[in-house]
C-alpha positions as CSV (number, residue, x, y, z in Angstrom):
1,Q,1.1,-18.3,-2.4
2,V,-0.1,-14.9,-1.0
3,Q,-2.8,-12.9,-2.6
4,L,-3.4,-9.2,-2.1
5,A,-6.7,-7.5,-2.5
6,E,-6.7,-3.8,-2.9
7,S,-9.6,-1.4,-2.7
8,G,-10.5,2.2,-2.2
9,G,-9.3,4.0,-5.4
10,G,-11.4,6.3,-7.4
11,L,-12.0,9.8,-8.6
12,V,-11.7,12.7,-6.2
13,Q,-11.4,16.5,-6.5
14,P,-8.2,18.3,-5.5
15,G,-8.1,18.7,-1.7
16,G,-10.2,15.6,-1.2
17,S,-9.4,12.4,0.6
18,L,-9.3,8.7,-0.2
19,R,-8.4,5.6,1.9
20,L,-6.8,2.7,0.2
21,S,-6.8,-0.8,1.7
22,C,-4.8,-3.9,0.9
23,A,-5.6,-7.3,2.6
24,A,-3.2,-10.2,2.4
25,S,-4.4,-13.8,2.4
26,G,-2.8,-17.2,2.0
27,N,-0.5,-19.4,4.0
28,I,1.0,-16.5,5.8
29,F,3.3,-17.2,8.8
30,S,4.4,-13.6,9.4
31,I,4.4,-10.2,7.6
32,N,7.3,-7.8,7.8
33,T,7.2,-4.8,5.6
34,M,4.0,-3.5,4.0
35,G,4.1,-0.6,1.6
36,W,2.4,1.4,-1.1
37,Y,3.9,2.4,-4.4
38,R,2.4,4.3,-7.3
39,Q,3.0,4.6,-11.0
40,A,1.8,7.5,-13.1
41,P,1.5,7.3,-16.9
42,G,4.9,7.5,-18.5
43,K,6.7,7.3,-15.2
44,Q,8.5,4.7,-13.2
45,R,6.9,3.1,-10.1
46,E,7.9,5.0,-7.0
47,L,7.6,4.4,-3.3
48,V,4.9,6.3,-1.5
49,A,5.0,4.9,2.0
50,V,6.2,1.9,3.9
51,I,5.6,0.5,7.4
52,T,7.7,-2.1,9.1
53,G,6.7,-4.9,11.4
54,G,7.6,-2.7,14.3
55,S,5.4,0.0,12.8
56,S,8.2,2.4,11.8
57,T,7.1,4.4,8.8
58,N,8.8,6.1,5.9
59,Y,7.2,8.4,3.3
60,A,8.1,10.0,0.0
61,D,8.8,13.7,0.4
62,S,6.0,14.5,-1.9
63,V,3.4,13.0,0.4
64,K,4.8,13.8,3.9
65,G,2.2,15.5,6.0
66,R,-0.7,14.5,3.7
67,F,-0.6,10.7,3.6
68,T,-0.6,8.2,6.5
69,I,0.2,4.5,6.3
70,S,-1.1,2.1,9.0
71,R,-1.5,-1.6,9.4
72,D,-3.9,-4.0,11.2
73,N,-1.8,-7.1,11.9
74,A,-4.8,-9.1,13.0
75,K,-6.3,-8.6,9.6
76,N,-3.1,-8.7,7.6
77,T,-4.1,-5.4,6.1
78,V,-2.3,-2.2,5.3
79,Y,-4.0,1.2,4.8
80,L,-3.1,4.4,3.1
81,Q,-5.1,7.5,4.2
82,M,-4.6,10.2,1.6
83,N,-5.6,13.7,2.4
84,S,-5.2,17.0,0.6
85,L,-4.9,15.2,-2.7
86,K,-3.3,16.9,-5.6
87,P,-3.6,16.2,-9.4
88,E,0.0,15.0,-9.3
89,D,-1.1,12.2,-7.0
90,T,-3.0,10.7,-9.9
91,A,-1.5,7.2,-10.5
92,V,-2.1,3.5,-10.1
93,Y,-1.4,2.6,-6.5
94,Y,0.1,-0.8,-5.7
95,C,0.5,-2.4,-2.4
96,N,3.6,-4.6,-1.6
97,V,3.8,-7.1,1.2
98,R,6.9,-9.0,2.4
99,G,7.1,-11.7,5.0
100,T,7.2,-15.5,5.3
101,V,4.8,-18.3,4.4
102,G,4.6,-21.8,5.9
103,D,4.7,-23.0,9.4
104,Y,7.1,-23.4,12.4
105,V,8.7,-26.5,10.7
106,F,9.3,-25.0,7.2
107,R,8.8,-21.5,5.9
108,R,10.2,-19.3,3.2
109,D,10.2,-15.6,2.4
110,F,7.7,-14.1,0.0
111,G,7.0,-10.7,-1.6
112,S,3.8,-10.0,-3.3
113,W,2.2,-7.1,-5.3
114,G,-1.4,-6.1,-5.4
115,Q,-3.2,-5.7,-8.8
116,G,-3.2,-1.9,-8.5
117,T,-6.0,0.6,-7.8
118,Q,-6.5,3.8,-9.8
119,V,-6.5,7.1,-8.1
120,F,-7.6,10.1,-10.2
121,V,-7.5,13.6,-8.8
122,S,-9.2,16.1,-11.0
123,S,-11.7,18.9,-10.8
């Protein structure tokens, strides 16, 4: 079983910045894709940014140029640096991690979600 611990959400004024972190722990053999999603009230969960094992990145059009996703493989952690925040960025942000658990003899794929962290952008 893989657990994800998110942190870094909060209240920020428009134009401000926040940095989200998500650390994975458990019997992890390898991590492939790490990503951030968000869900605003009354809306469906949407992809914000994703980073692959080879560090290729992809962003939602709405956050391009403002958000940066990165990862620290030694710490099994993914980050989301959010700059120039707008009120429409207000949402619960969830991290998602996919990889394998186990060892060289036996392993299986996993996909886990974080518990969510609230980001509120308001003056």
